[in-house]
N, C-alpha and C positions, 0 to 999 in steps of 0.2 A: 768859210766854214766847209770842212771836209766831211762827206757822208761816212757814217759808221759802217753802214752796209747798204746794199742796193738790191731790191727785190725785182724779180722778173715780173714785169707788169702784165704779162699775158698768161700767168700761171692759171688763172681761173678761166681763160678762154681756150685752154688746151683740151677741155672736155667738150664733146659734142654729142647730141642725141643720136642713138641708133637702137631702134627697137625698145624704146622706153628706158634704156640704161645709158651708160656713158662709155665711149671708147676713148681712151686717153693715153697720152704719152706725157705724164706730168713733168713739167719743167718748173721745179719748185724754188723755194725762197733763196735764190742766190743773190738777189739784189733788191735794195729798197732805199731810194734816195730821200726818204721823207722823215727819218728820225731826226728830231731837231735838237736833242740835248745830249751832252756828254759824248760828243763824237770825236773819234780819232782816226787817223789814217790806217788803212789795212796793210799788213805785211804781205810780201809776196813769197814768203817761205813756203816751199812745197810740202804738201801732206804726203803721208805714205800711201801706196797704192791699194792697201787693204787695211781696213780699220776694224779692230775687235769690237764686236757688238754683243752686249749682254742683255738678255731678256729676263726680267724678273717678274714673276707672277705673285703679287701681294694682294690680289683682288679679294681674297677671303671667301669668295663665293664659288669659284671654279678651280678645280685641280688642274695641274699642268696638262694632263691628258685631254682636258676639255678646252684647252686654249690652243688656237691655231694661228700661225704667223705666216704672212705672205710679204715678200719684198719684191715689188714690181715697179717698172718704170721704163726709162729709156737710156740708151748710151749711143752717142753718135747718130741720133735720129732713128734708131731702131728700137722696137719694143723688146724688153728683156725681163727676165726674172732671176732671182738669186736661188741657187740650189743649196741643199743642206750643207755642202762642203765649202760654201762661200764663193762659188764660181758663177759667172754669168752664163745664162742659156737663153737663146732666142725664143720668143713666143712663136708657137707653131700651131697651125690648124690641126695638125696630127695629134696634138696633145689633148684634144677634146675626147672624152671617154664616151662610152655607150649612152650615158645620160645627157650628152651634149655639152658637158662642162669640163674644164681642166681641173686638175688637183695639184696646185702649186704650193700646198700647205707645207710649212716647215714644222718638224716635230720638236716639241720641248723635251728637255730631260724629264725623267720620271718624277723627279723632285728637285727642289732647289733651283739654282740659276741655270740658264742655258746660254752657252757661248757660241756665237756665230761669227762670221767674217763678212764685212761689207766692202765690196769692190767699188771702184769709181763708177758712178751712175747718178742719175737724178730720178727720184721716184717717191714711193710711199711705202711705209711699213704698216700693213693692215694687221689687225688682230680681231679674231672672232672668238666668241665664248659660247660654248655649249653646242655649236654646230659649225660646219665648214661653210665658207663663202662659195658662191657659184660664179667663178670667172669663166667667161666664154671667149675662146679665141675665134676671131672673125677677120675678114678682110676689110681694111680701111678704104677710103676713097681712092687711094692710089694702088690698090690691089695688094698691099703689104699686110702681113699678119699683125693683128692688134688685139687688145683685150677689151671686152665690155667690163667696165669697173662697176662695183656695187653702187647703187643709188638709193640710199635709205630714205629718200623723200618721194620715191615713185612706187606706188602700191603694187604695180605689176612687176616690179623688179624681183627676180628669183631669190635674192638675198634679203628682201624687205623684212622678213620675219626673224632674221638672224641678228643677235646682239653683236655689234662690231663698231670699230672706229679706226682711225689711222693717224700717223704722224707723217710729216713731209720732210724731204731733205734733198740737197744737192751736195755730192761729195766728189771733188775733183782735185787737180793739182793746186788749186788756190786754197783748199781747205774744206771744212764741213760747215754747211749752212742748213739749219734745221728748225722746225717748229712743230708744236702741237696745234692742230687746226680745229676751229669750231666754225669755220666759214660756211660749211655746208650743213653741219649738224653737231650736236653735243650728245655723247653717249657714254663712252667708257672712260673713267678717270685714268689718266696716264701722265707721266712726266718723262722728260729727257734730261739726262746728266751727261754733259760733254766735258771730257778731260783733254787738256792740251797745254797751251801756254798758261791757262788757269783752269779752274774747275767751275763750271756753270750748270745751273739747273733751271729748267723752265717748264711751265704747265702744271705744277703741283696743285692738286685740288685740295682745299682745306677739308678738315673732318666735317662730314655732313654736307659738303658743298654741292654734291650732285643732287641730293634730295632737295636742298634749298633752291637750286635753280629750277628743278621741275615744279616745285610748289609755287615759286614766284610767277612762272609762266602760266600755270593753271589758274592763278588768281586773277589774271588779266583777261577779260573776255575776248579782246581782240586777238590775243596771242595764244590762248588756251588750245585752239585746234591744232597748233603746231606740235603738241605732245603726242607721241605715238606710244601709248601704253607706258611700260617702264623701259622700253627699248631706247628711245632717243627723243630729243627735241629737234625738229627740223628748223633750219634757218628761215626767217620770214620771206626771203626772196623765193625760196623753193616752195614755201607755203602758198605764196601768191600764184605761182605757176600751177600749183596743184588745185587751186580754187578754194583754199581754206583760209586765205588771208586777203584782206581787202585791197584791191588794186589802187584805191585812192586814199589809203590810210594816211599818208604823209602830205597829201595835197594841200590842206590848210596851212601847214608849216611852210611848205615850199612857196606857196603864194605870198605868205607874210614876208619871207626872206626877199622875194622878188620886189615886193612893194617897198620894203624898208630901204633897200639899196638902190631904188630909183632916185631917192632923195639924198643919199649920202654915200660916202666911199667905204669900201671894204679893202683892207690891205692884207696881203697874203705873203708871208715870209717863206722862202724856199732856199735851197742850196744854190740856186741860180741867181738869187737876189730877191728884192721885194717888188711885188706887183700891186698896183692900185686899180680897183675895179668899181664899176657902177653899171646898173642895168640901163641899157639904152636900146630902144626899139625892140624890147622884150628879149634882148640877149645880155648876159652878164659879160661885159667887155673889160679886159684888163690891159693896162699898159705897164711897161717896166723894161726888163731885159728883152722882152719881145711882146708883141700884141697877140693876145689870145682871147677867145670868147666862147661862151657856152649858151646853148638854148636852155629853156627851162626844163629841168629834169622831171621825170615821172617818179612815182614811188618805187617802181621796179628799178629805174636807173640808180636811185640812191642806194637801195638795198644791195644791188649787185655791183655798185660802183662801176657802172657800165653805161652803154647808150650815150646820152649827152655828156655823161661824166667819165667816159672812157679815157684812159690815161696812156697815150703813146709814150714810148721811152725816148722822148725827144729833148728832155732837159728843160722844157718850158711849159708846154700845155700839160704834160703829164704831172709834174709837181703841183701845179695849181689845181688840176682836177682832183688829185689825191687829197689835198687839204680841204677842198670844198666837200668831197665825199665824206671825209671824216667829220667835218663840221655839221653836215646834215644828219649823219647817223648818230652823232653824239649830241645833237641839238644845241650847239654852242654858237651858231652863226648870229642869232639875234642878240645874244647877250654880250658879244665881244666883236667889235668891228676890226680887230687886229687878230688875224688867224695865223697859225693854228693855236687854239687854246691848249695850254700844256699842263693845266691843273686838273687832276682827275675828279676832284670834288665838284667841278663845274660841269661834268658830263651828265647826260641823261636826266636833266632836272625838269624838263617840260613834260606835259602829259603825252604829247605826240613825240615819241622818240623810239629808238631801236631798243625796246625792252628786252629782247633776246640777248643782244650784246651786253646790255647792262647786267643781266642775270649771270652770264658765263664769266664776266669779269669778277663779279662778286663771289663766284665760286672758287677762285684761285687764291692761293696764299699771298702772292705778291700783287694781285690785281691786274696781271697781264694775261691777255688772251687774244686769239684771232677771231673776234666776233663778227668781223666783216673784212672785206679784202684790203681796205686801206687802214686797218687798225695799227699798222706800223707808224703812222703819222705821229710824231712826238714820242715814238718809242714805247707804245703801250701794247705791242703784240708779244705773244709767247714765242719769241724768236731768239735763237742764240747762234753764234758762229765762232769758229776758231781756225786760224790759218795754219796751225800745226797740230792737228788733233792726234791723240794717241789712243783714245777709247771713247765709246758711246754706250750709254746704258738707258734702256727703255723699261720703265717700271709701271706695271698696272697696279693701281692703288685701290684701297678698299672702297666699296660702293657706299 
């Protein structure tokens, strides 16, 4: 079985705390070895070095002059931004203005569509509505210029009160790999249309989907504190870190999984082969193409798909960790001893589950979303790729 795509397993680890916000060089969705269905080999046909990018403001709530776009990320290990004319410029501390923040906003056309150019890089396309974001240029741990990125889950963040969201991408000679992400939060309805060998769209929010997601989270007393006014819903992992989500929320489910598989086997199918596991001496130990084992995860480990469920890009531990992480978030591990579960109707059916991810998936037209970091397991993430892209279109849709 050949992987359809492969996601950079450390893309969520490229962010680190600095002054309550994040300094990042996002290395986004280039690779994901866990999509289990409908997989084909990837072409090596080179993409063009500059990709036409169209921004469409169909929000219905904000005019073009009130929408601000930022394209930031990295190229060759250096933090960069895209200028209005589609060129790369390095992040520089000298770009901080008198107020202490940069102004890397790209201007939209007075009306209608805005056409930009996207050079080779890996990064994010941020949009803010009604006000500009406050990116601060700082020195990273190596003394190089870097950006403090907005952190919509940190009250002290200078952009906390700004309505904003982002899409993620890697564009290089292998092609375009992109997604609309809800891993950190859900706020602005947007979708990506990628044209190339074929035309693909991802992330489309159904009519009323944003309001439905907010309402669903508000109805759940455990998750309701994740709603920040009408600005956003923060992901539960960030809510846990902020002290508004229970640190032991998933503990009963995790304990039940550990107890269940002390007495029987769990099989995990990956691109590397099938692993068979059982809990022994309080570790979930698997045999198969390699021997891998995991300590019992915490609620935080599950929500961030990290800690004991960290997935190194080693072809063995990583794939098993990803499938386990998806099974915990989707609460399918007790109902199916053969993972991954590939039927969406079987996801999120228990009381203790990732109701945030459930809500954002329900908000999309095709049921695909990046509700947690391993949502690409069995191909349920809002991710698309093309090895010969000719155009990209980011559309803000009605609230």
